[in-house]
mmCIF file of the N, C-alpha and C atoms, coordinates in Angstrom:
data_MODEL
# 
_entry.id   MODEL 
# 
loop_
_atom_site.group_PDB 
_atom_site.id 
_atom_site.type_symbol 
_atom_site.label_atom_id 
_atom_site.label_alt_id 
_atom_site.label_comp_id 
_atom_site.label_asym_id 
_atom_site.label_entity_id 
_atom_site.label_seq_id 
_atom_site.pdbx_PDB_ins_code 
_atom_site.Cartn_x 
_atom_site.Cartn_y 
_atom_site.Cartn_z 
_atom_site.occupancy 
_atom_site.B_iso_or_equiv 
_atom_site.pdbx_formal_charge 
_atom_site.auth_seq_id 
_atom_site.auth_comp_id 
_atom_site.auth_asym_id 
_atom_site.auth_atom_id 
_atom_site.pdbx_PDB_model_num 
ATOM 1   N N  . MET A 1 1  ? -32.301 61.275 -78.607 1.00 0.00 ? 1  MET A N  1 
ATOM 2   C CA . MET A 1 1  ? -31.530 62.060 -77.666 1.00 0.00 ? 1  MET A CA 1 
ATOM 3   C C  . MET A 1 1  ? -31.775 61.534 -76.254 1.00 0.00 ? 1  MET A C  1 
ATOM 4   N N  . THR A 1 2  ? -30.697 61.387 -75.518 1.00 0.00 ? 2  THR A N  1 
ATOM 5   C CA . THR A 1 2  ? -30.834 61.009 -74.111 1.00 0.00 ? 2  THR A CA 1 
ATOM 6   C C  . THR A 1 2  ? -30.339 62.156 -73.242 1.00 0.00 ? 2  THR A C  1 
ATOM 7   N N  . VAL A 1 3  ? -31.007 62.352 -72.131 1.00 0.00 ? 3  VAL A N  1 
ATOM 8   C CA . VAL A 1 3  ? -30.659 63.417 -71.201 1.00 0.00 ? 3  VAL A CA 1 
ATOM 9   C C  . VAL A 1 3  ? -30.505 62.785 -69.829 1.00 0.00 ? 3  VAL A C  1 
ATOM 10  N N  . LYS A 1 4  ? -29.363 63.048 -69.206 1.00 0.00 ? 4  LYS A N  1 
ATOM 11  C CA . LYS A 1 4  ? -29.093 62.529 -67.863 1.00 0.00 ? 4  LYS A CA 1 
ATOM 12  C C  . LYS A 1 4  ? -28.615 63.664 -66.978 1.00 0.00 ? 4  LYS A C  1 
ATOM 13  N N  . VAL A 1 5  ? -28.896 63.539 -65.694 1.00 0.00 ? 5  VAL A N  1 
ATOM 14  C CA . VAL A 1 5  ? -28.378 64.487 -64.710 1.00 0.00 ? 5  VAL A CA 1 
ATOM 15  C C  . VAL A 1 5  ? -27.400 63.696 -63.849 1.00 0.00 ? 5  VAL A C  1 
ATOM 16  N N  . ASN A 1 6  ? -26.145 64.120 -63.844 1.00 0.00 ? 6  ASN A N  1 
ATOM 17  C CA . ASN A 1 6  ? -25.142 63.371 -63.091 1.00 0.00 ? 6  ASN A CA 1 
ATOM 18  C C  . ASN A 1 6  ? -25.118 63.784 -61.615 1.00 0.00 ? 6  ASN A C  1 
ATOM 19  N N  . ASP A 1 7  ? -24.269 63.123 -60.844 1.00 0.00 ? 7  ASP A N  1 
ATOM 20  C CA . ASP A 1 7  ? -24.219 63.346 -59.401 1.00 0.00 ? 7  ASP A CA 1 
ATOM 21  C C  . ASP A 1 7  ? -23.694 64.721 -59.003 1.00 0.00 ? 7  ASP A C  1 
ATOM 22  N N  . GLY A 1 8  ? -23.202 65.486 -59.970 1.00 0.00 ? 8  GLY A N  1 
ATOM 23  C CA . GLY A 1 8  ? -22.720 66.827 -59.673 1.00 0.00 ? 8  GLY A CA 1 
ATOM 24  C C  . GLY A 1 8  ? -23.833 67.843 -59.465 1.00 0.00 ? 8  GLY A C  1 
ATOM 25  N N  . CYS A 1 9  ? -25.064 67.438 -59.732 1.00 0.00 ? 9  CYS A N  1 
ATOM 26  C CA . CYS A 1 9  ? -26.213 68.343 -59.601 1.00 0.00 ? 9  CYS A CA 1 
ATOM 27  C C  . CYS A 1 9  ? -26.303 68.902 -58.184 1.00 0.00 ? 9  CYS A C  1 
ATOM 28  N N  . ILE A 1 10 ? -26.455 70.242 -58.098 1.00 0.00 ? 10 ILE A N  1 
ATOM 29  C CA . ILE A 1 10 ? -26.578 70.900 -56.799 1.00 0.00 ? 10 ILE A CA 1 
ATOM 30  C C  . ILE A 1 10 ? -28.017 71.317 -56.486 1.00 0.00 ? 10 ILE A C  1 
ATOM 31  N N  . GLY A 1 11 ? -28.940 70.984 -57.382 1.00 0.00 ? 11 GLY A N  1 
ATOM 32  C CA . GLY A 1 11 ? -30.358 71.273 -57.146 1.00 0.00 ? 11 GLY A CA 1 
ATOM 33  C C  . GLY A 1 11 ? -30.699 72.749 -57.166 1.00 0.00 ? 11 GLY A C  1 
ATOM 34  N N  . CYS A 1 12 ? -29.984 73.532 -57.976 1.00 0.00 ? 12 CYS A N  1 
ATOM 35  C CA . CYS A 1 12 ? -30.196 74.981 -57.983 1.00 0.00 ? 12 CYS A CA 1 
ATOM 36  C C  . CYS A 1 12 ? -31.517 75.388 -58.642 1.00 0.00 ? 12 CYS A C  1 
ATOM 37  N N  . GLY A 1 13 ? -32.045 74.542 -59.535 1.00 0.00 ? 13 GLY A N  1 
ATOM 38  C CA . GLY A 1 13 ? -33.321 74.828 -60.172 1.00 0.00 ? 13 GLY A CA 1 
ATOM 39  C C  . GLY A 1 13 ? -33.240 75.600 -61.474 1.00 0.00 ? 13 GLY A C  1 
ATOM 40  N N  . ALA A 1 14 ? -32.040 75.909 -61.941 1.00 0.00 ? 14 ALA A N  1 
ATOM 41  C CA . ALA A 1 14 ? -31.902 76.662 -63.197 1.00 0.00 ? 14 ALA A CA 1 
ATOM 42  C C  . ALA A 1 14 ? -32.539 75.902 -64.358 1.00 0.00 ? 14 ALA A C  1 
ATOM 43  N N  . CYS A 1 15 ? -32.311 74.602 -64.421 1.00 0.00 ? 15 CYS A N  1 
ATOM 44  C CA . CYS A 1 15 ? -32.864 73.809 -65.531 1.00 0.00 ? 15 CYS A CA 1 
ATOM 45  C C  . CYS A 1 15 ? -34.381 73.813 -65.510 1.00 0.00 ? 15 CYS A C  1 
ATOM 46  N N  . GLU A 1 16 ? -34.951 73.701 -64.329 1.00 0.00 ? 16 GLU A N  1 
ATOM 47  C CA . GLU A 1 16 ? -36.409 73.697 -64.203 1.00 0.00 ? 16 GLU A CA 1 
ATOM 48  C C  . GLU A 1 16 ? -36.998 75.046 -64.609 1.00 0.00 ? 16 GLU A C  1 
ATOM 49  N N  . SER A 1 17 ? -36.324 76.132 -64.274 1.00 0.00 ? 17 SER A N  1 
ATOM 50  C CA . SER A 1 17 ? -36.850 77.448 -64.631 1.00 0.00 ? 17 SER A CA 1 
ATOM 51  C C  . SER A 1 17 ? -36.774 77.684 -66.140 1.00 0.00 ? 17 SER A C  1 
ATOM 52  N N  . ILE A 1 18 ? -35.834 77.031 -66.815 1.00 0.00 ? 18 ILE A N  1 
ATOM 53  C CA . ILE A 1 18 ? -35.686 77.175 -68.264 1.00 0.00 ? 18 ILE A CA 1 
ATOM 54  C C  . ILE A 1 18 ? -36.580 76.194 -69.016 1.00 0.00 ? 18 ILE A C  1 
ATOM 55  N N  . CYS A 1 19 ? -36.696 74.970 -68.498 1.00 0.00 ? 19 CYS A N  1 
ATOM 56  C CA . CYS A 1 19 ? -37.392 73.912 -69.236 1.00 0.00 ? 19 CYS A CA 1 
ATOM 57  C C  . CYS A 1 19 ? -38.177 73.022 -68.272 1.00 0.00 ? 19 CYS A C  1 
ATOM 58  N N  . ASP A 1 20 ? -39.244 73.562 -67.717 1.00 0.00 ? 20 ASP A N  1 
ATOM 59  C CA . ASP A 1 20 ? -39.996 72.830 -66.688 1.00 0.00 ? 20 ASP A CA 1 
ATOM 60  C C  . ASP A 1 20 ? -40.801 71.653 -67.230 1.00 0.00 ? 20 ASP A C  1 
ATOM 61  N N  . ALA A 1 21 ? -40.934 71.567 -68.545 1.00 0.00 ? 21 ALA A N  1 
ATOM 62  C CA . ALA A 1 21 ? -41.613 70.401 -69.119 1.00 0.00 ? 21 ALA A CA 1 
ATOM 63  C C  . ALA A 1 21 ? -40.752 69.145 -68.994 1.00 0.00 ? 21 ALA A C  1 
ATOM 64  N N  . VAL A 1 22 ? -39.444 69.328 -68.909 1.00 0.00 ? 22 VAL A N  1 
ATOM 65  C CA . VAL A 1 22 ? -38.519 68.195 -68.872 1.00 0.00 ? 22 VAL A CA 1 
ATOM 66  C C  . VAL A 1 22 ? -37.889 68.018 -67.498 1.00 0.00 ? 22 VAL A C  1 
ATOM 67  N N  . PHE A 1 23 ? -37.527 69.113 -66.833 1.00 0.00 ? 23 PHE A N  1 
ATOM 68  C CA . PHE A 1 23 ? -36.795 69.020 -65.571 1.00 0.00 ? 23 PHE A CA 1 
ATOM 69  C C  . PHE A 1 23 ? -37.670 69.383 -64.380 1.00 0.00 ? 23 PHE A C  1 
ATOM 70  N N  . SER A 1 24 ? -37.504 68.639 -63.300 1.00 0.00 ? 24 SER A N  1 
ATOM 71  C CA . SER A 1 24 ? -38.111 68.991 -62.023 1.00 0.00 ? 24 SER A CA 1 
ATOM 72  C C  . SER A 1 24 ? -37.040 68.800 -60.957 1.00 0.00 ? 24 SER A C  1 
ATOM 73  N N  . VAL A 1 25 ? -37.038 69.686 -59.978 1.00 0.00 ? 25 VAL A N  1 
ATOM 74  C CA . VAL A 1 25 ? -35.984 69.658 -58.964 1.00 0.00 ? 25 VAL A CA 1 
ATOM 75  C C  . VAL A 1 25 ? -36.598 69.573 -57.587 1.00 0.00 ? 25 VAL A C  1 
ATOM 76  N N  . SER A 1 26 ? -36.151 68.593 -56.827 1.00 0.00 ? 26 SER A N  1 
ATOM 77  C CA . SER A 1 26 ? -36.437 68.557 -55.386 1.00 0.00 ? 26 SER A CA 1 
ATOM 78  C C  . SER A 1 26 ? -35.064 68.647 -54.720 1.00 0.00 ? 26 SER A C  1 
ATOM 79  N N  . ASP A 1 27 ? -34.413 67.525 -54.468 1.00 0.00 ? 27 ASP A N  1 
ATOM 80  C CA . ASP A 1 27 ? -33.030 67.560 -53.983 1.00 0.00 ? 27 ASP A CA 1 
ATOM 81  C C  . ASP A 1 27 ? -32.064 67.602 -55.157 1.00 0.00 ? 27 ASP A C  1 
ATOM 82  N N  . LYS A 1 28 ? -32.445 66.918 -56.221 1.00 0.00 ? 28 LYS A N  1 
ATOM 83  C CA . LYS A 1 28 ? -31.633 66.807 -57.428 1.00 0.00 ? 28 LYS A CA 1 
ATOM 84  C C  . LYS A 1 28 ? -32.580 66.876 -58.622 1.00 0.00 ? 28 LYS A C  1 
ATOM 85  N N  . ALA A 1 29 ? -32.092 67.378 -59.731 1.00 0.00 ? 29 ALA A N  1 
ATOM 86  C CA . ALA A 1 29 ? -32.923 67.463 -60.931 1.00 0.00 ? 29 ALA A CA 1 
ATOM 87  C C  . ALA A 1 29 ? -33.276 66.073 -61.436 1.00 0.00 ? 29 ALA A C  1 
ATOM 88  N N  . GLU A 1 30 ? -34.500 65.931 -61.892 1.00 0.00 ? 30 GLU A N  1 
ATOM 89  C CA . GLU A 1 30 ? -34.966 64.695 -62.499 1.00 0.00 ? 30 GLU A CA 1 
ATOM 90  C C  . GLU A 1 30 ? -35.474 65.022 -63.896 1.00 0.00 ? 30 GLU A C  1 
ATOM 91  N N  . VAL A 1 31 ? -35.355 64.033 -64.792 1.00 0.00 ? 31 VAL A N  1 
ATOM 92  C CA . VAL A 1 31 ? -35.706 64.228 -66.196 1.00 0.00 ? 31 VAL A CA 1 
ATOM 93  C C  . VAL A 1 31 ? -36.991 63.480 -66.530 1.00 0.00 ? 31 VAL A C  1 
ATOM 94  N N  . ASN A 1 32 ? -37.926 64.179 -67.158 1.00 0.00 ? 32 ASN A N  1 
ATOM 95  C CA . ASN A 1 32 ? -39.138 63.560 -67.679 1.00 0.00 ? 32 ASN A CA 1 
ATOM 96  C C  . ASN A 1 32 ? -38.809 63.109 -69.105 1.00 0.00 ? 32 ASN A C  1 
ATOM 97  N N  . GLU A 1 33 ? -38.370 61.858 -69.243 1.00 0.00 ? 33 GLU A N  1 
ATOM 98  C CA . GLU A 1 33 ? -37.895 61.322 -70.524 1.00 0.00 ? 33 GLU A CA 1 
ATOM 99  C C  . GLU A 1 33 ? -38.925 61.472 -71.641 1.00 0.00 ? 33 GLU A C  1 
ATOM 100 N N  . SER A 1 34 ? -40.195 61.335 -71.331 1.00 0.00 ? 34 SER A N  1 
ATOM 101 C CA . SER A 1 34 ? -41.230 61.375 -72.355 1.00 0.00 ? 34 SER A CA 1 
ATOM 102 C C  . SER A 1 34 ? -41.400 62.770 -72.966 1.00 0.00 ? 34 SER A C  1 
ATOM 103 N N  . ALA A 1 35 ? -40.883 63.801 -72.298 1.00 0.00 ? 35 ALA A N  1 
ATOM 104 C CA . ALA A 1 35 ? -41.037 65.167 -72.793 1.00 0.00 ? 35 ALA A CA 1 
ATOM 105 C C  . ALA A 1 35 ? -39.807 65.681 -73.541 1.00 0.00 ? 35 ALA A C  1 
ATOM 106 N N  . VAL A 1 36 ? -38.721 64.917 -73.539 1.00 0.00 ? 36 VAL A N  1 
ATOM 107 C CA . VAL A 1 36 ? -37.473 65.397 -74.136 1.00 0.00 ? 36 VAL A CA 1 
ATOM 108 C C  . VAL A 1 36 ? -37.620 65.697 -75.626 1.00 0.00 ? 36 VAL A C  1 
ATOM 109 N N  . ALA A 1 37 ? -38.184 64.782 -76.395 1.00 0.00 ? 37 ALA A N  1 
ATOM 110 C CA . ALA A 1 37 ? -38.262 64.928 -77.849 1.00 0.00 ? 37 ALA A CA 1 
ATOM 111 C C  . ALA A 1 37 ? -38.993 66.204 -78.281 1.00 0.00 ? 37 ALA A C  1 
ATOM 112 N N  . ASP A 1 38 ? -39.995 66.607 -77.532 1.00 0.00 ? 38 ASP A N  1 
ATOM 113 C CA . ASP A 1 38 ? -40.766 67.792 -77.885 1.00 0.00 ? 38 ASP A CA 1 
ATOM 114 C C  . ASP A 1 38 ? -40.158 69.093 -77.369 1.00 0.00 ? 38 ASP A C  1 
ATOM 115 N N  . ASN A 1 39 ? -39.073 68.992 -76.603 1.00 0.00 ? 39 ASN A N  1 
ATOM 116 C CA . ASN A 1 39 ? -38.500 70.180 -75.956 1.00 0.00 ? 39 ASN A CA 1 
ATOM 117 C C  . ASN A 1 39 ? -36.979 70.253 -76.112 1.00 0.00 ? 39 ASN A C  1 
ATOM 118 N N  . ILE A 1 40 ? -36.485 69.809 -77.246 1.00 0.00 ? 40 ILE A N  1 
ATOM 119 C CA . ILE A 1 40 ? -35.035 69.714 -77.455 1.00 0.00 ? 40 ILE A CA 1 
ATOM 120 C C  . ILE A 1 40 ? -34.333 71.061 -77.280 1.00 0.00 ? 40 ILE A C  1 
ATOM 121 N N  . ASP A 1 41 ? -34.907 72.127 -77.798 1.00 0.00 ? 41 ASP A N  1 
ATOM 122 C CA . ASP A 1 41 ? -34.252 73.433 -77.706 1.00 0.00 ? 41 ASP A CA 1 
ATOM 123 C C  . ASP A 1 41 ? -34.069 73.887 -76.264 1.00 0.00 ? 41 ASP A C  1 
ATOM 124 N N  . CYS A 1 42 ? -35.117 73.748 -75.450 1.00 0.00 ? 42 CYS A N  1 
ATOM 125 C CA . CYS A 1 42 ? -34.972 74.213 -74.067 1.00 0.00 ? 42 CYS A CA 1 
ATOM 126 C C  . CYS A 1 42 ? -34.117 73.250 -73.243 1.00 0.00 ? 42 CYS A C  1 
ATOM 127 N N  . VAL A 1 43 ? -34.060 71.970 -73.617 1.00 0.00 ? 43 VAL A N  1 
ATOM 128 C CA . VAL A 1 43 ? -33.163 71.029 -72.938 1.00 0.00 ? 43 VAL A CA 1 
ATOM 129 C C  . VAL A 1 43 ? -31.718 71.466 -73.148 1.00 0.00 ? 43 VAL A C  1 
ATOM 130 N N  . LYS A 1 44 ? -31.378 71.807 -74.387 1.00 0.00 ? 44 LYS A N  1 
ATOM 131 C CA . LYS A 1 44 ? -30.013 72.261 -74.679 1.00 0.00 ? 44 LYS A CA 1 
ATOM 132 C C  . LYS A 1 44 ? -29.704 73.573 -73.963 1.00 0.00 ? 44 LYS A C  1 
ATOM 133 N N  . GLU A 1 45 ? -30.675 74.462 -73.916 1.00 0.00 ? 45 GLU A N  1 
ATOM 134 C CA . GLU A 1 45 ? -30.485 75.733 -73.208 1.00 0.00 ? 45 GLU A CA 1 
ATOM 135 C C  . GLU A 1 45 ? -30.257 75.488 -71.715 1.00 0.00 ? 45 GLU A C  1 
ATOM 136 N N  . ALA A 1 46 ? -31.034 74.584 -71.132 1.00 0.00 ? 46 ALA A N  1 
ATOM 137 C CA . ALA A 1 46 ? -30.876 74.259 -69.716 1.00 0.00 ? 46 ALA A CA 1 
ATOM 138 C C  . ALA A 1 46 ? -29.508 73.635 -69.446 1.00 0.00 ? 46 ALA A C  1 
ATOM 139 N N  . ALA A 1 47 ? -29.066 72.749 -70.335 1.00 0.00 ? 47 ALA A N  1 
ATOM 140 C CA . ALA A 1 47 ? -27.754 72.120 -70.167 1.00 0.00 ? 47 ALA A CA 1 
ATOM 141 C C  . ALA A 1 47 ? -26.651 73.169 -70.211 1.00 0.00 ? 47 ALA A C  1 
ATOM 142 N N  . ASP A 1 48 ? -26.762 74.119 -71.132 1.00 0.00 ? 48 ASP A N  1 
ATOM 143 C CA . ASP A 1 48 ? -25.763 75.182 -71.233 1.00 0.00 ? 48 ASP A CA 1 
ATOM 144 C C  . ASP A 1 48 ? -25.773 76.094 -70.010 1.00 0.00 ? 48 ASP A C  1 
ATOM 145 N N  . ALA A 1 49 ? -26.942 76.274 -69.403 1.00 0.00 ? 49 ALA A N  1 
ATOM 146 C CA . ALA A 1 49 ? -27.075 77.175 -68.259 1.00 0.00 ? 49 ALA A CA 1 
ATOM 147 C C  . ALA A 1 49 ? -26.701 76.532 -66.930 1.00 0.00 ? 49 ALA A C  1 
ATOM 148 N N  . CYS A 1 50 ? -26.589 75.215 -66.891 1.00 0.00 ? 50 CYS A N  1 
ATOM 149 C CA . CYS A 1 50 ? -26.289 74.529 -65.626 1.00 0.00 ? 50 CYS A CA 1 
ATOM 150 C C  . CYS A 1 50 ? -24.934 75.006 -65.085 1.00 0.00 ? 50 CYS A C  1 
ATOM 151 N N  . PRO A 1 51 ? -24.915 75.565 -63.872 1.00 0.00 ? 51 PRO A N  1 
ATOM 152 C CA . PRO A 1 51 ? -23.672 76.137 -63.347 1.00 0.00 ? 51 PRO A CA 1 
ATOM 153 C C  . PRO A 1 51 ? -22.587 75.105 -63.030 1.00 0.00 ? 51 PRO A C  1 
ATOM 154 N N  . VAL A 1 52 ? -22.959 73.844 -62.907 1.00 0.00 ? 52 VAL A N  1 
ATOM 155 C CA . VAL A 1 52 ? -21.972 72.804 -62.591 1.00 0.00 ? 52 VAL A CA 1 
ATOM 156 C C  . VAL A 1 52 ? -21.848 71.762 -63.703 1.00 0.00 ? 52 VAL A C  1 
ATOM 157 N N  . GLY A 1 53 ? -22.510 71.998 -64.829 1.00 0.00 ? 53 GLY A N  1 
ATOM 158 C CA . GLY A 1 53 ? -22.400 71.089 -65.962 1.00 0.00 ? 53 GLY A CA 1 
ATOM 159 C C  . GLY A 1 53 ? -22.925 69.700 -65.692 1.00 0.00 ? 53 GLY A C  1 
ATOM 160 N N  . ALA A 1 54 ? -23.979 69.595 -64.889 1.00 0.00 ? 54 ALA A N  1 
ATOM 161 C CA . ALA A 1 54 ? -24.490 68.291 -64.468 1.00 0.00 ? 54 ALA A CA 1 
ATOM 162 C C  . ALA A 1 54 ? -25.449 67.653 -65.476 1.00 0.00 ? 54 ALA A C  1 
ATOM 163 N N  . ILE A 1 55 ? -25.892 68.389 -66.474 1.00 0.00 ? 55 ILE A N  1 
ATOM 164 C CA . ILE A 1 55 ? -26.839 67.855 -67.455 1.00 0.00 ? 55 ILE A CA 1 
ATOM 165 C C  . ILE A 1 55 ? -26.068 67.350 -68.663 1.00 0.00 ? 55 ILE A C  1 
ATOM 166 N N  . GLU A 1 56 ? -26.224 66.064 -68.931 1.00 0.00 ? 56 GLU A N  1 
ATOM 167 C CA . GLU A 1 56 ? -25.535 65.419 -70.046 1.00 0.00 ? 56 GLU A CA 1 
ATOM 168 C C  . GLU A 1 56 ? -26.534 65.136 -71.160 1.00 0.00 ? 56 GLU A C  1 
ATOM 169 N N  . VAL A 1 57 ? -26.286 65.706 -72.334 1.00 0.00 ? 57 VAL A N  1 
ATOM 170 C CA . VAL A 1 57 ? -27.166 65.537 -73.485 1.00 0.00 ? 57 VAL A CA 1 
ATOM 171 C C  . VAL A 1 57 ? -26.390 64.782 -74.551 1.00 0.00 ? 57 VAL A C  1 
ATOM 172 N N  . GLU A 1 58 ? -26.933 63.656 -74.978 1.00 0.00 ? 58 GLU A N  1 
ATOM 173 C CA . GLU A 1 58 ? -26.255 62.848 -76.007 1.00 0.00 ? 58 GLU A CA 1 
ATOM 174 C C  . GLU A 1 58 ? -27.201 62.591 -77.161 1.00 0.00 ? 58 GLU A C  1 
# 
């Protein structure tokens, strides 16, 4: 599984509050690739919760 945050990210922090093992937000969300495999459920939840659809899960 690959997780990307596109340029539409507004840095709201919703993803980090749902799945802080994978996402961290300063100006824009960043993905901790090494943590994705162990946190697939919360990654999907964070992607669904993103208000601008900036998290791409493939």
